[in-house]
N, C-alpha and C positions, 0 to 999 in steps of 0.2 A: 714459930719459924716460919718466911710467908716463903712456898713451892716454885711461884711466881717467877720469870727469868724474865726482868728486867731491860729497856734497851740500853739502861749504864754497865751492865752487868756483862749482857752480850757485847759489846763493845769489849770493854776489859775481859773477857776469854777470847776473843777476834785477835786482841792487843798480842795477848799469851801465846797464841799458836803463832804468830807472827813471830816473835822474838825465839819462841822454841825452833822452825824452821829453818830461823838463819844459823840459830847455834848449831844444832845438827848439820846443816849446809858446810863450816866452818870444821867441826869435828872430820868431814869426809873430805874435806879438802887439804887436812891434815894442819890447819891452823895451830898455832899453840896458843894459850892462856894467857891475853896478854898482845898479841899480835894483831897491829892494828888494820882493817879493811877497809875496802869501799865497795857499797853497795848498790847494786844498782839493778830496779826490780821492774816489773809490768803487771798489774793488778787490775781489777775491775773498777769503775769509776765510783761506786759506793767505799771502795776500799783506801781509795785516796787518802781521802779527809780526814780516816783514821788513825792514816799513817802521817798525815804531815800534823796533825791535830799531835800527836806521841813522838815525834821524832826526835828531840832530845833524848826521851826517856829508851826507846830502842837503839840509837847510836852510843849511849850509856851502856846499856845491858852488853851489845853485843861488840863492845871495843871496836864500832864504826867509825873510818874518817870522813866519808859522806855520805846519805843517804841520798840515791837520785831516781826519780820515774824515767823511766824512759820507755819508748811508741812501741820497740818491739813486742809482739803480741807472745813470749813464750811464757808459759806457765812455771816459771822455775824463777829462782835471785842467780844474781849473776855477784858471785862475790872474789875481788881482785885483792892483794895483797898491797 
């Protein structure tokens, strides 16, 4: 077993963390499983490519209708039904 964290493993971990955070915010906002949401986000530039590359996975796993970057520099996701 190789204990070294590769770039691919690191990106997979970041993607899982993004999805987990969206799911946690869905829960806190009172959304039910299956409710479709609109996701607007603001992230550092290096995360932008990861999100765009995995957009379909994020939308599928979070029941998102759309996933769009915003220019606002808030450090949170904005979820709407």
